[in-house]
C-alpha positions in Angstrom: 73.7 131.0 49.0 76.4 129.1 47.1 78.8 132.1 47.2 78.4 132.4 51.0 79.1 128.6 51.4 82.2 128.9 49.3 83.6 132.1 51.1 82.9 130.6 54.5 84.7 127.3 53.6 87.7 128.9 52.1 88.3 131.6 54.4 88.0 129.3 57.5 90.3 126.9 55.8 93.1 129.4 55.3 92.9 131.2 58.6 91.9 128.1 60.7 94.3 126.6 63.1 93.7 122.9 62.0 94.1 121.1 58.8 92.6 123.4 56.1 90.7 120.6 54.3 89.0 119.5 57.5 88.2 123.0 58.6 86.6 123.8 55.2 84.5 120.8 55.2 83.5 121.4 58.7 82.5 125.0 58.3 81.0 124.3 54.9 78.7 121.8 56.4 77.8 124.0 59.3 77.2 126.9 56.9 74.8 124.9 54.8 72.8 123.5 57.9 72.3 127.0 59.0 71.5 128.9 55.6 69.3 126.3 53.9 66.6 126.6 56.5 66.3 130.3 55.7 65.8 129.3 51.9 63.4 126.8 53.1 61.2 129.2 55.2 61.3 131.8 52.6 59.9 129.4 49.8 57.2 128.1 52.2 56.1 131.8 53.0 55.9 132.8 49.4 54.1 129.5 48.2 51.9 129.2 51.1 51.5 131.8 53.7 51.6 135.0 51.4 49.3 133.2 48.9 46.8 132.9 51.6 47.4 136.3 53.0 47.1 138.1 49.7 44.2 135.8 48.4 46.0 134.5 45.4 44.4 131.1 46.5 41.4 132.5 44.6 43.0 131.8 41.5 45.1 128.8 42.5 42.2 126.7 43.7 39.8 127.6 41.3 41.6 125.1 38.8 40.0 121.7 38.5 42.0 119.8 41.1 41.6 118.8 44.7 42.8 120.6 47.7 45.4 118.1 48.6 47.0 118.0 45.2 47.5 121.7 45.6 49.3 121.3 49.0 51.3 118.2 48.0 52.4 119.5 44.8 53.9 122.7 46.4 55.4 120.6 48.9 57.2 118.5 46.5 58.2 121.7 44.4 60.1 123.0 47.6 61.8 119.7 48.4 62.9 119.1 45.0 64.5 122.6 44.7 66.0 122.2 47.9 67.4 118.7 47.0 69.0 120.2 43.9 70.5 123.1 45.8 71.9 120.5 48.2 73.3 118.4 45.4 75.1 121.5 44.1 76.3 122.7 47.3 77.8 119.3 47.9 79.6 119.3 44.7 81.0 122.8 45.2 81.9 121.9 48.8 83.9 118.7 47.6 85.6 120.9 45.1 86.6 123.5 47.8 87.9 120.9 50.1 90.1 119.2 47.4 91.4 122.8 46.7 92.2 123.5 50.3 93.8 120.0 50.8 96.3 120.5 47.9 98.0 123.1 49.9 98.4 120.9 53.1 100.4 117.6 52.6 98.2 115.5 55.0 95.3 113.1 54.2 92.3 115.1 52.9 88.8 114.4 54.5 87.0 111.4 52.8 84.7 113.9 50.5 84.8 111.4 47.6 83.5 108.4 49.4 80.2 107.0 50.3 80.4 108.6 53.8 80.2 112.0 52.1 77.1 110.9 50.4 75.6 109.7 53.5 76.3 112.9 55.3 74.3 114.8 52.8 71.6 112.1 52.7 71.0 112.4 56.3 71.1 116.3 55.9 68.3 116.0 53.2 66.2 114.0 55.8 66.7 116.8 58.1 65.4 119.4 55.7 62.5 117.0 54.7 61.3 117.2 58.3 61.6 120.9 58.4 59.8 121.4 55.3 56.8 119.2 56.7 56.9 121.3 59.9 56.9 124.7 57.9 54.1 123.4 55.7 52.1 122.4 58.6 52.6 125.8 60.4 51.7 127.8 57.3 48.4 126.1 56.8 47.2 126.7 60.4 49.0 130.0 61.1 47.4 133.4 60.6 50.5 135.3 59.4 53.5 134.6 57.5 56.0 135.5 60.4 54.6 132.5 62.4 56.2 130.2 59.7 59.7 131.5 60.4 59.3 131.6 64.3 57.7 128.3 64.4 60.1 126.4 62.0 63.4 127.9 63.5 62.0 127.4 67.1 61.3 123.8 66.4 64.7 123.4 64.4 66.5 124.7 67.3 65.0 122.5 69.9 65.0 119.3 67.8 68.6 119.6 67.0 69.9 120.5 70.5 67.9 118.9 73.2 69.7 115.4 73.0 73.1 116.9 73.1 72.0 119.0 76.1 70.7 115.7 77.8 74.1 114.2 76.9 75.9 117.0 78.4 74.1 117.0 81.6 74.6 113.3 81.9 78.4 113.6 81.6 78.6 116.5 83.8 75.8 116.8 86.1 77.6 119.7 88.1 76.8 122.2 85.2 73.4 123.1 86.8 71.5 122.7 89.9 69.0 119.9 89.8 70.5 118.4 86.7 68.3 115.2 86.9 65.0 117.5 86.9 66.5 119.1 83.9 67.2 115.8 82.1 63.7 114.5 82.9 62.1 117.6 81.6 64.4 117.6 78.3 63.6 113.8 77.9 59.9 114.4 77.5 60.9 116.1 74.1 62.3 112.8 73.0 58.6 111.6 72.7 57.4 114.6 71.1 60.4 115.7 68.6 62.6 113.9 66.3 66.2 113.9 67.2 67.5 116.2 64.1 70.8 116.5 66.0 71.6 112.9 65.3 71.3 113.6 61.7 74.5 115.5 61.7 76.9 112.6 60.8 79.7 114.8 59.5 82.4 112.5 61.2 81.9 110.0 58.4 83.3 112.5 55.9 85.7 114.3 58.2 87.4 111.1 59.2 86.0 108.5 56.9 85.3 106.1 59.6 81.9 104.2 59.8 82.3 103.7 63.5 81.1 107.3 63.9 77.6 106.1 62.5 75.2 105.4 65.3 74.0 101.6 65.4 70.5 102.8 65.5 70.6 104.8 62.5 67.6 102.8 60.8 65.3 103.7 63.6 66.4 107.2 63.5 65.7 107.5 59.8 62.4 105.8 60.1 61.3 107.9 63.1 62.2 111.2 61.2 60.3 109.9 58.0 57.4 109.0 60.0 57.3 112.3 61.9 57.5 114.2 58.5 54.8 112.1 56.9 52.6 112.6 59.9 52.9 116.2 59.9 52.4 116.4 56.2 49.0 114.3 56.7 48.0 116.7 59.4 48.8 119.6 57.1 46.5 118.0 54.3 43.7 117.3 56.9 43.8 120.9 58.2 44.1 122.3 54.7 41.1 120.3 53.5 38.9 121.9 56.2 40.5 125.3 56.1 37.8 128.0 55.4 39.1 131.0 53.7 37.5 134.4 54.3 
């Protein structure tokens, strides 16, 4: 994972048409946002779905603890592991951006500022929501493959629907009946969090806080509330789950 991010950032920096440091940071962030969900899904499949599928739960649930403790403990184990990996990737990417910037005499991206920390903080919130979704699906799904399909389907829709609505608003001639498309996609705003708005990489690319939306507190609270609600639903379903 770390090697893939490093190679993607370095190769894009030296073969891109823009400032190498900016390209390295931009591509590095995109690579992390694409690859970490795969790690997330594989961990959830191993710790939840395959345990239920192969009946390992007969041993795990035989210990003197409540069911919700089993679920919450594994949830935070995945979350902690992902956050540690994200911190390592942030440090590695900052070093690679600094290395790429040394070969190009222009101001480098603000990777050593609070904006860079905020970018990865919002990214951690994105993955927190995705972990909650994957755990909830793993509890109710009958096969491990549903976890990957459901989580990635949720991720693609939640990260893109707001951008599509904005695009149709600015250029209604892209499709016929653009208003109908906007109305239909607007319903998703009541059902899904806007994970696309959590991508605030402009803070690190250009170091200007103007790129941070004014309603970011509401965005953070809504994503946290959505994840906690899904986790509570997963606990409720797991408490009532009947193992055959």
